[in-house]
N, C-alpha and C positions, 0 to 999 in steps of 0.2 A: 492392521490398522494405519490409518494414515499420519504421517507425520506432520507437525505444524511447519512451517515456512522457515527457512535456516537464516542465520542473521546477516545483513547485510544484502537481502534477495530485494530485486526492486519490480514493483507491478505498476503500471500505468493502467488507470481506467478512465473512461467518458462517461460523464454522468451530467445530467442537466445541463449541457452544453458547456463543461467545464472539465478540463483535463486534471486530473488531480496522480501525483506522483508519488507513491507511497514504500518506504523501505521497511523490511523486516525488522522486529527488534530481538528476536530469538525467544521472545515470551510466549506461553500459550494463551489461548482466550481471546476475550476483547482488546487486551493492549499487544496484539501479535504484530498489527502495524500502527507506523507513524507515517502521516502526511509530511512529506518535505516540501511539495510544491502543488499549488491550487491557480492553476491559470484557465482563462478564458480560450475555448476554441477559435482559432483563428480559419 
């Protein structure tokens, strides 16, 4: 069984020409990640 992301873990994804920085909240399911930065790719 895979565990969810650990609280404080940071993930950066690029989607639709934007760079989205997300941090894990320690919750499971839909609320597991919170967006902390959403900026255009340079």
